[in-house]
C-alpha positions as CSV (number, residue, x, y, z in Angstrom):
1,M,68.5,159.7,31.8
2,K,66.5,160.5,28.7
3,S,63.8,162.6,30.4
4,S,66.3,164.4,32.6
5,F,68.4,165.4,29.6
6,I,65.4,166.5,27.5
7,N,64.0,168.5,30.4
8,K,67.3,170.4,30.8
9,V,67.3,171.2,27.1
10,R,63.7,172.2,27.2
11,D,64.5,174.6,30.1
12,T,67.2,176.2,28.0
13,I,64.9,176.6,25.1
14,H,62.2,178.2,27.2
15,S,64.5,180.5,29.3
16,H,66.1,182.0,26.1
17,V,62.8,182.0,24.0
18,M,64.6,180.0,21.3
19,V,61.4,178.6,19.7
20,T,57.9,179.7,19.0
21,A,55.0,177.7,17.7
22,G,55.0,177.5,13.9
23,D,58.8,177.8,13.5
24,R,60.6,175.8,10.9
25,I,64.0,174.9,12.3
26,L,67.1,174.0,10.3
27,A,69.6,171.9,12.3
28,G,73.2,171.7,11.2
29,L,73.9,167.9,11.2
30,S,77.6,166.9,11.0
31,G,77.0,163.4,12.3
32,G,79.1,164.0,15.4
33,P,77.7,163.4,18.9
34,D,76.6,167.0,19.5
35,S,74.5,167.5,16.3
36,V,73.0,164.0,16.6
37,A,72.0,164.5,20.2
38,L,70.6,167.9,19.2
39,V,68.4,166.5,16.5
40,R,67.2,163.6,18.6
41,V,66.1,165.9,21.4
42,L,64.4,168.4,19.0
43,L,62.5,165.5,17.4
44,A,61.2,164.6,20.8
45,M,59.8,168.2,21.2
46,T,58.3,168.9,17.8
47,D,54.7,168.2,18.7
48,E,55.0,169.7,22.2
49,L,56.5,173.0,21.0
50,G,54.8,173.1,17.6
51,F,57.7,173.4,15.2
52,S,59.0,171.5,12.2
53,L,62.6,170.3,11.7
54,G,64.9,169.9,8.8
55,T,68.7,169.2,8.5
56,A,71.7,170.4,6.6
57,H,75.1,168.9,6.1
58,L,78.2,170.5,4.6
59,N,81.0,168.3,3.4
60,H,84.2,170.3,3.8
61,N,86.2,167.9,1.7
62,L,89.1,167.9,4.2
63,R,89.2,164.3,5.4
64,G,88.8,162.2,2.3
65,E,87.1,158.9,3.0
66,E,86.2,159.9,6.5
67,A,84.2,162.9,5.2
68,L,82.3,160.6,2.8
69,R,81.6,158.3,5.7
70,D,80.1,161.2,7.7
71,E,77.9,162.2,4.7
72,A,76.7,158.7,4.3
73,F,75.9,158.4,8.0
74,V,74.0,161.7,7.9
75,R,72.0,160.6,4.9
76,E,71.0,157.4,6.6
77,F,70.2,159.1,9.9
78,A,67.9,161.6,8.1
79,H,66.2,158.9,6.2
80,I,65.5,156.8,9.3
81,H,63.9,159.8,11.1
82,G,62.0,161.1,8.1
83,L,63.9,164.4,8.0
84,E,64.5,166.7,5.1
85,L,68.2,166.9,4.4
86,T,70.2,169.3,2.3
87,V,73.8,168.4,1.5
88,E,76.5,170.5,-0.1
89,N,80.2,169.9,-0.9
90,R,82.7,172.8,-0.5
91,D,86.5,172.9,-1.1
92,I,87.4,174.6,2.2
93,K,91.1,174.5,1.5
94,A,90.7,176.5,-1.7
95,F,88.3,178.9,0.1
96,A,90.8,179.4,2.9
97,R,93.6,180.1,0.5
98,K,91.5,182.5,-1.5
99,K,90.4,184.5,1.5
100,K,93.7,184.1,3.5
101,L,91.9,182.4,6.4
102,S,92.8,179.5,8.7
103,L,91.0,176.3,8.0
104,E,88.9,176.7,11.2
105,E,87.7,180.2,10.3
106,A,87.1,179.3,6.6
107,G,85.1,176.3,7.7
108,R,83.0,178.4,10.1
109,I,82.3,181.0,7.5
110,A,81.4,178.4,4.9
111,R,79.0,176.6,7.3
112,Y,77.1,179.6,8.3
113,D,76.8,180.8,4.7
114,F,75.5,177.3,3.7
115,F,73.1,177.3,6.6
116,S,71.8,180.8,5.8
117,R,71.3,180.0,2.1
118,T,69.6,176.7,2.9
119,A,67.3,178.3,5.5
120,K,66.3,181.0,3.0
121,A,65.6,178.5,0.3
122,G,63.6,176.2,2.6
123,G,61.7,178.9,4.5
124,Y,63.3,178.1,7.8
125,S,62.9,180.7,10.5
126,R,65.6,179.4,12.9
127,I,69.0,177.8,12.5
128,T,70.3,175.5,15.3
129,T,73.8,174.2,15.9
130,G,75.1,171.7,18.5
131,H,77.4,174.0,20.4
132,N,77.6,172.7,24.0
133,W,78.7,174.0,27.4
134,D,82.3,172.8,27.0
135,D,82.5,174.6,23.6
136,H,81.4,177.8,25.3
137,V,83.9,177.5,28.1
138,E,86.7,176.7,25.8
139,L,85.9,179.8,23.7
140,V,85.9,182.0,26.7
141,L,89.4,180.8,27.6
142,M,90.7,181.1,24.1
143,N,89.5,184.6,23.8
144,L,91.0,185.4,27.2
145,M,94.4,184.3,25.9
146,R,93.9,186.4,22.8
147,G,93.3,189.5,24.9
148,S,89.7,189.9,23.9
149,G,87.5,192.5,25.5
150,P,84.2,191.9,27.3
151,R,82.4,191.0,24.0
152,G,84.7,188.1,23.3
153,L,84.6,186.9,26.9
154,R,80.9,186.4,26.7
155,G,81.7,183.1,24.8
156,I,79.0,181.5,22.7
157,A,75.6,183.2,22.9
158,P,72.5,180.9,23.4
159,V,70.7,183.0,20.8
160,R,72.3,185.2,18.1
161,E,70.4,187.7,15.9
162,N,67.2,186.1,17.1
163,R,67.8,183.4,14.5
164,F,70.7,181.2,15.4
165,I,69.9,179.1,18.5
166,R,72.0,176.7,20.6
167,P,69.7,174.5,22.7
168,L,72.7,172.4,24.1
169,I,74.7,175.4,25.3
170,Q,74.1,174.5,28.9
171,M,74.8,170.8,28.5
172,P,78.3,169.4,29.3
173,K,79.8,167.1,26.7
174,A,79.8,164.2,29.2
175,E,76.0,164.4,29.6
176,I,75.5,164.5,25.8
177,L,77.6,161.3,25.4
178,A,75.7,159.7,28.3
179,F,72.4,160.5,26.6
180,L,73.5,159.0,23.3
181,D,74.7,155.9,25.1
182,A,71.4,155.5,27.0
183,E,69.6,155.8,23.6
184,N,72.0,153.4,21.9
185,Q,72.3,156.1,19.3
186,P,75.5,155.8,17.1
187,F,77.4,158.8,15.8
188,V,80.6,159.5,13.9
189,Q,83.8,160.9,15.2
190,D,85.7,163.6,13.4
191,S,89.5,162.8,13.6
192,S,90.4,166.5,13.2
193,N,88.9,167.1,16.7
194,S,92.0,165.5,18.2
195,D,94.5,167.2,15.8
196,P,96.9,169.3,18.0
197,R,97.5,171.7,15.1
198,F,94.2,173.3,16.0
199,L,94.2,175.7,18.9
200,R,90.8,174.6,20.2
201,N,92.1,171.0,20.4
202,R,95.1,172.0,22.4
203,V,93.0,174.0,24.8
204,R,90.5,171.2,25.1
205,H,92.9,168.3,25.5
206,R,95.9,169.9,27.1
207,L,95.4,173.3,28.7
208,I,92.0,172.9,30.5
209,P,93.0,169.5,32.0
210,F,96.3,171.1,33.1
211,L,94.5,174.0,34.7
212,E,92.1,171.6,36.4
213,Q,94.9,169.5,37.8
214,E,97.3,172.2,38.8
215,F,95.2,175.3,39.7
216,N,91.5,175.0,39.9
217,P,89.5,171.7,39.5
218,D,86.4,173.8,38.8
219,I,88.0,176.1,36.2
220,R,85.2,175.4,33.7
221,T,82.5,176.6,36.1
222,G,84.6,179.7,36.9
223,L,85.0,180.6,33.2
224,D,81.3,180.1,32.7
225,R,80.5,182.4,35.7
226,L,82.9,185.0,34.3
227,S,81.1,185.0,30.9
228,K,77.7,185.4,32.6
229,I,78.8,188.4,34.6
230,L,80.4,190.0,31.6
231,T,77.3,189.3,29.5
232,Q,75.1,191.3,31.9
233,E,77.5,194.2,32.1
234,E,78.1,194.1,28.3
235,D,74.3,194.3,27.7
236,Y,74.1,197.3,29.9
237,M,77.1,199.1,28.3
238,E,75.7,198.4,24.8
239,S,72.4,200.0,25.7
240,Q,74.3,203.1,26.9
241,A,76.5,203.1,23.9
242,Q,73.5,203.1,21.6
243,K,72.1,206.2,23.3
244,A,75.5,207.9,23.1
245,F,75.8,207.0,19.4
246,E,72.5,208.7,18.7
247,S,73.7,211.8,20.5
248,V,76.9,212.2,18.5
249,L,75.4,211.1,15.1
250,I,75.1,213.9,12.6
251,Q,73.9,211.9,9.6
252,G,74.0,208.3,8.3
253,T,73.5,206.3,5.2
254,P,74.2,202.6,4.4
255,L,77.7,203.6,3.2
256,R,78.5,206.5,5.5
257,V,78.2,207.7,9.0
258,D,79.1,211.2,10.2
259,M,79.7,211.9,13.9
260,A,80.5,215.1,15.9
261,C,84.1,215.0,17.0
262,Q,83.7,217.3,20.1
263,A,80.9,215.2,21.4
264,L,82.7,212.0,20.7
265,A,85.9,213.2,22.3
266,G,83.9,214.1,25.5
267,L,82.7,210.6,26.1
268,H,84.4,208.2,28.5
269,P,87.0,206.2,26.6
270,A,85.2,202.9,27.3
271,L,82.0,204.4,25.9
272,A,83.7,206.2,23.0
273,G,85.2,202.9,21.7
274,R,81.8,201.3,21.7
275,V,80.2,204.2,19.9
276,L,82.8,203.9,17.2
277,R,82.2,200.2,16.8
278,I,78.5,200.9,16.4
279,G,79.3,203.4,13.6
280,L,81.7,200.9,11.9
281,L,79.2,198.1,12.2
282,R,76.5,200.2,10.4
283,V,78.9,200.9,7.5
284,K,80.9,197.7,7.3
285,Q,78.1,195.3,8.3
286,D,80.5,193.3,10.6
287,L,83.5,194.0,12.8
288,R,85.7,191.3,11.4
289,R,89.4,192.3,11.5
290,I,88.6,195.5,13.3
291,T,91.0,195.5,16.3
292,H,91.4,197.4,19.5
293,T,94.4,199.2,17.8
294,H,92.1,200.5,15.0
295,I,89.7,201.9,17.6
296,Q,92.5,203.6,19.5
297,D,93.9,205.1,16.3
298,I,90.4,206.6,15.4
299,L,90.1,208.0,18.9
300,D,93.6,209.6,18.6
301,L,92.4,211.1,15.3
302,V,89.3,212.5,17.0
303,R,91.0,214.0,20.1
304,H,93.9,215.8,18.5
305,P,93.0,219.2,16.9
306,G,95.9,219.0,14.5
307,N,94.5,215.9,12.7
308,T,92.1,217.8,10.5
309,D,91.8,216.5,6.9
310,K,93.6,213.3,7.9
311,S,92.3,209.8,7.3
312,L,92.8,206.2,8.3
313,D,92.3,203.1,6.2
314,L,90.7,200.1,7.8
315,P,89.9,196.5,6.6
316,G,86.9,196.0,4.4
317,Q,87.4,199.1,2.2
318,I,86.6,201.4,5.2
319,R,88.1,204.8,5.3
320,V,87.8,207.1,8.3
321,Y,88.1,210.9,7.6
322,K,88.4,213.8,10.0
323,K,87.0,217.0,8.5
324,Q,87.1,220.0,10.8
325,D,84.7,219.2,13.6
326,W,83.2,216.0,12.3
327,L,84.3,212.4,11.7
328,C,83.2,210.4,8.7
329,V,83.2,206.6,8.5
330,Q,82.8,205.6,4.8
331,K,82.7,202.4,2.8
332,E,84.7,203.1,-0.3
333,R,83.5,201.6,-3.6
334,L,87.1,200.9,-4.8
335,P,89.7,198.8,-2.9
336,L,91.7,201.2,-0.8
337,R,95.0,200.4,-2.6
338,Q,93.5,201.2,-5.9
339,L,91.9,204.3,-4.4
340,G,95.2,205.4,-3.0
341,R,97.0,205.0,-6.3
342,R,94.2,207.1,-8.0
343,E,94.5,209.8,-5.4
344,K,98.3,209.8,-5.7
345,A,98.0,210.2,-9.5
346,C,95.6,213.0,-9.1
347,R,97.9,214.9,-6.7
348,R,100.9,214.4,-9.0
349,E,98.8,215.6,-12.0
350,S,97.8,218.7,-9.9
351,R,101.4,219.5,-9.1
352,E,102.4,219.1,-12.7
353,N,99.7,221.4,-13.8
354,K,100.8,224.1,-11.3
355,V,104.4,223.8,-12.6
356,R,103.2,224.3,-16.2
357,K,101.2,227.4,-15.2
358,T,104.3,229.0,-13.6
């Protein structure tokens, strides 16, 4: 069992070029079965693949004594295996309230921020997490229910930004648990993973079993196949979109991108939307909270001649202007509400000045 499991993970690492000799890899270690199995497998490969391994644990302070138990387990596990460990405590509830996020989203953002800071401080070239095949399939289904486009239906990428790697992404949960059982390797269980308040748990424990029983016993494989097909097509479309973006680009800076309206309007709608996302990404640095509706509103602005000198406000202090025959995507230095109040005051002052002159 051990050699078979390790061989499968090794194949995943090689097929996606996740590791190169000399890498320092930082593993997120929660103490749960996925992260523990991940570290155990990577430890078995350090000499063979020529990398070094460290670990990081973020205490979310959401589960009281259980969270302290997890931290204690992780510390003992790292000590037993001679692993460098960085631990940080974060008040995720307060962070979620401040940023107006769900606990799930706040936790995800905090974890990746912690991993990135720890990797930079420790000189780690790669960051690895224990996402598995079931996690991937569940995300595809969740995104399908949300009405996501092809990008969302790709699920969890094996490699992201050539930095974040998921060696267990092709391993079903059942095989991970069997591996740990064969190794007599203990782990901790996060009680929140069975809390029905979280969408992922309802999908995992209710929806997928229902679909397997009532519609398709192999629904997980079908969702995985869908993601693979869309990944290939998305990669191709993105390459075409990049070429199209270069063809409509007039000029660009870190805070502003100008594009030719006529050329943009002449693109196929599927390609035009992707081109706009590339422009927004360059200026905003991410596409968080940018929706399909935002993209359609920008395309309407571009295509209608009467929309000259109009603008749209987007999340992240992004304003989109249309000026004659070009479109400007700009990151404003002031919050848009504050900017709007200032512009309104300027217009009012201008009208008052005209009245005085007359």
